[in-house]
N, C-alpha and C positions, 0 to 999 in steps of 0.2 A: 432355704429355697431349693427348688430343683435346678440342677445344672445339666446341660447336655455335654456329650463327648462322643467322639468317633474312635473306633478301635479296629486295628488291622490284626487279624489272626493268621499265623503262618499256615501254609497249605496242609500240613499234617496235624494241625491242632486237634481236630475232631477225632482223629484215628489213633492218636498217641495218648499216653498217660503222663508224659514227662512235663516238667516245668521249663519255662523259657526265659531268656533275657528280655529286658524291656527297654524300649526307647520312647521317651516322652518327646513329642514333636509339636512345637508351639507355632501357632499361626501369627500373622501380622495384623496391624491395625486395619479395621474395616472388614476383616474376614471373620469367620467363626470356625467351629470344629470341622466344617465341610471343606475348608479351603485347600488343605493338602490332599483331600480326596478328589475334589472336583478339578482343581487347577494344577495341583502338584502331581497328580497321577500316581499317588503312593501305592495303590494296589498293584498296578502293572509293574512299576519300578521295583518294588520289594519282591514280588513274585519272581521276576527275572533275575534279580541279584541272588536270591536264595537258590533258585534252580541252577544258576551258573556256578555257584560256589564262592562268589565274591563276598557274599554276606551269609552269616549264620542265621538259622531260623530264629525269629524274634517276634515279640508282640510290640506293636507300635500304638501308642495312646495319644490322642489329640484332644485336649480339653477345649472347651468354649470359653474364650475370654472376651467375647463381644458383649460387654456388660453395660455399656453406656459410660463406664469409666475406662479410660485408656490405660493399658499397661498391665503387667503381671505382678506389680509390686503393691504393697500396702499404700494407701494414700497418706498424705502428710499428717492428717488429724486423727488417723486410726479409725475412721468411720467406715472405710471400705477396705477390707483386709484380704485381698486376693491371694497374696503370698501365704498368709496363714491358712487360708482355705486349702490351698494346693497341698501343703505339707501335713496339715492336721486332719483334713477330711478327705480330699480327693485321692491322694496317693495311697493312703491306707485302704480305702474302699476298693480301688482298682486292684491292688496287690492281694486282696482277699477274694475278689470276685473272679479273677483269672489265675491260671496256673503260671505264676510268675516267680522267678528266683529272686526273692526279696533280699538281695545282698548287693552292696556297693559295686562289686566287681562285675555284676550282671545288669547294672542299671546305667543308662546314659540319657543325655538330654540334648536336644537340638531345636533350632527355630529360626525363623526369618524375620528381619526388620524389628518390629516390636517384640516378636518372639525371640529374636536374637538377643535383645536386651534381657528378656526373661531368662534365657539360657545362661548368659553371663552372670546375672545376679544370683540365680538359684545355685549354680555350681560354685560361685565364690562364697556365698553364704553357707553352703552345705557341702563342702568338699568330701565330707565323710559319707555322703549318700550317692555320689556319681563317680563312675570310673572314667567317663569321657563326656566332653561338652563340645558342641559344634555350632557356634553362632554364625549365621549366614546373613550378610548385608545388615549387620546389627546396628540398632541404635545403641549408643554407649553413654548417654546422659550429657548434661551440660559440662563444658570444660572447666567452669569455675562457678562459684556461688552467684556471681553477678548475672550469669546467664540463666539462672533458675526460672525467672519470670517468663522467658521466651520458650521454655521447653514444654512441648505439648503433651508429653506422656506423664508429666508430674503436675497434676492439677491441684489448685487450692493453696499454693505456697505463698500467695501474696499477703494473706492476713495473719502471718505467724511471726514470731520473734526471730531476731537474727541468730540467736543460739539454736533455735529449733531448725532454722534453715541450714545451718552448718551441720547439725547432727544428721539431718535428712540427706544432705549432699554426701556426707561421708559414708552413709549406709547404702546409698543407691547409685553413686557415681562409679562406673566401672573402673575408670582411671584411678580414682582415690582408693578403691578396694585393692587394686593390683599394687599400687605404690606402697600400701600399708600391709601387704600380705606377710604373715610370719614365715620365717625361713622353713619351718617344718611342713608348710603347706605347698611349697613350690612345685613339688612333684606329685601332689595328691590327685590331680585330675589331668587326663590327657586332653589337650586342646587342639581343635581344628577350626581355624578362623578363615572365612572365605568372603571376599567382597569384590564386586566388579569394578573395573577401572573407570567406568562411567557412572558409578553409583554416587548419589548425592551424599551418602553417609561415609564416603571414603576416608575423610579426615579422621574421624573418631576411631575407625578401625586401624588406620596407620599409626595413630598415637598409642593405641593399645599394644600393637606389635612392638613399637619402640620401647614402651614402658616394660613390657615382658622381657625384651632382650636385656634391658638395663638391670632388671631384677634377676636375670638368669632363670626365668621360668620357662621350661621347655614347652614348645608349642609349634604346630604347623600353621603357616600363614600363606594364604593363596590370594593372589590378585589375578583374575582372569578377565578376558574380554567380555564385557557385558554391563548391563545396567540393573536397575532396581525393578526386576520383573520376573514373571513366572518362567520365562524361557531360561533365565539364569538359574533359578532355584531347582527346576527339574533336572538340570545338568549337575547341580550340586548334590542332589539326594543320593545317587549311587555311590559317590565318594564318601558321604556321611555314613551310609550303611556299611561300607567296607571298613572305614576307620573305626567305628564303634565295635565292629565284629572282631577286629584285631585284638581289642582288649578282652572281649568275651572269650576268645579262643586261647589266650595265653596261659591260662591256669590249668 
C-alpha cells in the first residue's frame, strides 16, 4: 500500500551536494506524519537550532503510523507488521530517495508517547542502526504479562497461548529488553530519556531509568515540569536535536 510521510530538509539541502545525518521522528497515538510539523513546530525549531549552531544540519523524517492499528511494533499474530515495514521498506526507500549518510553514526531516532515506545523498541532491537535514541514521554509497555490485556498499544493478545504471550512480552516490553540486554550492547546507543513530572506515563519511564542504572547502561534521564502535551514536547525538541548532533559531530 501507499504510506505517507513528512520530511524536513535542512536550509542548504537544495544548494549543496553533500549528504546529511538523519533523525527519524515518530508521532504519538492519534496523530500522523503531520503532528510534529503542525503542533511540534519542527520546521521553526530545527531551522533555529541549525542556524544557532546548537544542532548540525540534518534531515528529519516523520513516518505515518496512523494506520488503524496502534503502535510501531508488529502485531502479536504477525498480520500487521509495521516494524518490518519500517526497516525493510521505509528506511531503505528514504535513504535512497534523499542524500542521507546511511551509517549508524549518522542515524538517530526519537519520538513522543507511542512514538517514544517505537523509539525504545527500534533502538533496542537494532542498536547496530542508531547512534542515538531519544524517547519522550514514552509508553514503555506493560510491567508484566498479566497486564498485557489492558495495554492499548498491543492489540489482539487475548486469543493467543501463554507461550506466545510470554514471547511477545519479552520482545516488546522495554523493561524486559533492558533487563536482558547483552553486556556488549550497553554502550551501543546514546540514550536521552525525557518525561514530565505530571505525565501519566511517569512510572514506566522511572522504572526504565532504574533498570538502566542497575544494568550500568549509560543514559541521560530528564524529569522536567510538565505534562503529556505539545507544550512539553516543543520544549524537548531543541534538546533532542542538540543531543543527537553531539553524536553526529564526534567523528
